[in-house]
C-alpha positions in Angstrom: -1.1 2.6 -11.8 1.4 1.4 -9.2 4.4 3.6 -8.4 6.6 0.5 -7.7 8.6 -0.5 -10.7 8.6 -4.1 -11.7 11.6 -6.2 -10.7 12.8 -6.3 -14.3 13.1 -2.5 -14.3 15.1 -2.7 -11.1 17.4 -5.3 -12.8 17.9 -2.9 -15.7 18.8 -0.1 -13.3 21.2 -2.3 -11.3 22.9 -3.6 -14.5 23.2 -0.3 -16.2 24.0 1.5 -12.9 26.9 -0.9 -12.3 28.3 0.0 -15.7 27.9 3.7 -15.0 29.5 3.2 -11.6 32.5 1.7 -13.2 32.7 4.5 -15.8 32.7 7.2 -13.1 35.0 5.1 -10.8 37.6 4.9 -13.7 37.6 8.7 -13.9 38.8 9.1 -10.3 40.6 5.9 -9.3 43.7 6.8 -11.4 44.3 10.0 -9.4 45.6 8.1 -6.3 47.8 5.9 -8.5 49.6 8.7 -10.3 52.6 8.9 -7.9 53.2 5.1 -8.3 52.9 5.4 -12.1 55.4 8.3 -12.1 57.9 6.2 -10.2 57.5 3.1 -12.4 57.8 5.0 -15.7 60.3 7.5 -14.3 58.1 10.1 -15.8 57.5 13.7 -14.9 54.1 14.5 -13.2 53.0 16.6 -16.1 53.4 13.7 -18.5 51.5 11.2 -16.3 48.7 13.7 -15.7 47.9 13.5 -19.4 46.5 10.0 -18.6 43.8 11.8 -16.5 43.3 14.5 -19.1 43.1 12.1 -22.1 40.2 10.3 -20.3 38.3 13.5 -19.5 38.8 15.0 -22.9 37.6 11.9 -24.8 34.7 11.4 -22.4 33.4 15.0 -22.5 34.3 15.6 -26.2 32.4 12.6 -27.5 29.5 12.4 -25.1 26.9 14.1 -27.3 28.0 12.4 -30.5 27.9 9.0 -28.8 24.4 9.7 -27.4 23.2 10.5 -30.9 24.8 7.3 -32.2 22.9 5.3 -29.6 19.7 6.9 -30.8 20.4 6.1 -34.5 22.1 2.7 -34.1 20.3 1.2 -31.1 21.0 1.8 -27.5 21.7 -1.8 -26.6 24.1 -2.3 -29.5 26.0 0.9 -28.8 26.1 0.1 -25.0 27.6 -3.4 -25.7 30.1 -1.9 -28.1 31.1 0.6 -25.4 31.5 -2.2 -22.8 33.6 -4.2 -25.2 35.9 -1.2 -25.8 36.0 -0.6 -22.0 37.4 -4.1 -21.4 40.1 -3.7 -24.1 41.0 -0.2 -23.0 41.3 -1.3 -19.4 43.6 -4.2 -20.4 45.6 -1.7 -22.4 46.0 0.5 -19.3 47.0 -2.3 -17.0 49.6 -3.7 -19.4 50.9 -0.3 -20.6 54.7 -0.5 -21.1 55.1 3.3 -21.2 53.5 6.6 -20.3 52.5 7.2 -23.9 50.8 3.8 -24.1 49.0 4.5 -20.9 47.8 7.9 -22.2 46.5 6.3 -25.4 44.7 3.5 -23.5 43.2 6.1 -21.1 41.9 8.0 -24.1 40.2 4.8 -25.3 38.7 4.4 -21.8 37.3 7.9 -22.2 35.8 7.0 -25.5 34.2 3.9 -24.0 32.8 6.1 -21.2 31.3 8.5 -23.7 29.7 5.5 -25.5 28.4 3.8 -22.3 27.0 6.7 -20.3 24.4 8.2 -22.7 23.3 4.7 -23.9 22.9 3.4 -20.4 21.0 6.5 -19.2 18.7 6.4 -22.2 17.9 2.7 -21.5 17.1 3.6 -17.9 14.8 6.4 -19.0 13.0 4.0 -21.3 12.6 1.3 -18.6 10.8 3.7 -16.2 7.6 5.6 -16.9 7.4 9.3 -16.5 6.6 10.7 -13.1 7.6 9.5 -9.6 8.9 6.2 -10.8 11.3 7.7 -13.3 12.3 10.4 -10.8 13.2 7.8 -8.2 15.3 5.9 -10.8 17.1 9.1 -11.9 17.8 10.0 -8.3 19.4 6.6 -7.7 21.3 7.1 -11.0 22.7 10.4 -9.8 23.6 8.8 -6.4 25.5 6.0 -8.3 27.6 8.6 -10.1 28.5 10.4 -6.9 29.3 7.2 -5.1 31.4 6.1 -8.1 33.5 9.2 -7.9 34.1 8.9 -4.2 34.7 5.2 -4.3 37.2 5.6 -7.1 39.5 7.7 -4.9 39.2 5.3 -2.0 39.5 2.1 -4.0 42.2 3.5 -6.2 44.4 4.2 -3.2 43.7 0.9 -1.6 44.3 -1.1 -4.8 47.5 0.8 -5.6 48.9 0.2 -2.2 48.0 -3.5 -2.0 48.2 -4.8 -5.6 49.9 -2.1 -7.6 48.7 0.6 -9.9 48.1 -1.8 -12.9 45.1 -3.3 -11.0 43.4 0.1 -10.7 42.1 -0.4 -14.2 
């Protein structure tokens, strides 16, 4: 048996890794935009920080439940539902007219992240056979997560400074 995965497995990893990258990036990109959001909404820092907290609570709180839902309802179906929710929640964030609306939309983004992450990881696990092939794919997956967190901070600041905080989403 060859240790090189087939090209279709790599396509699966790239596609799902991109979704995972965006999920993790969304978790950190807002941090650099918080001062601009505070100024625009004339809100106190504590109120705006709930946008970060709402995402994290929804993501962490629903992760196991959404993973089980993917097992029961089908990983692909659940993943696509999560991606659809991600698009709607991101639009809600970008067009939020108030701090409260932004917090609600960020909570929905967190829900979408909780849906996407376990379904995507499970599909990657199914695409690669056990052993060295799967270990390599999971190593890449972990690297994607770390890169997404770092890139979120850098891109969040760059986008906020050049285009405005709304484009961070």
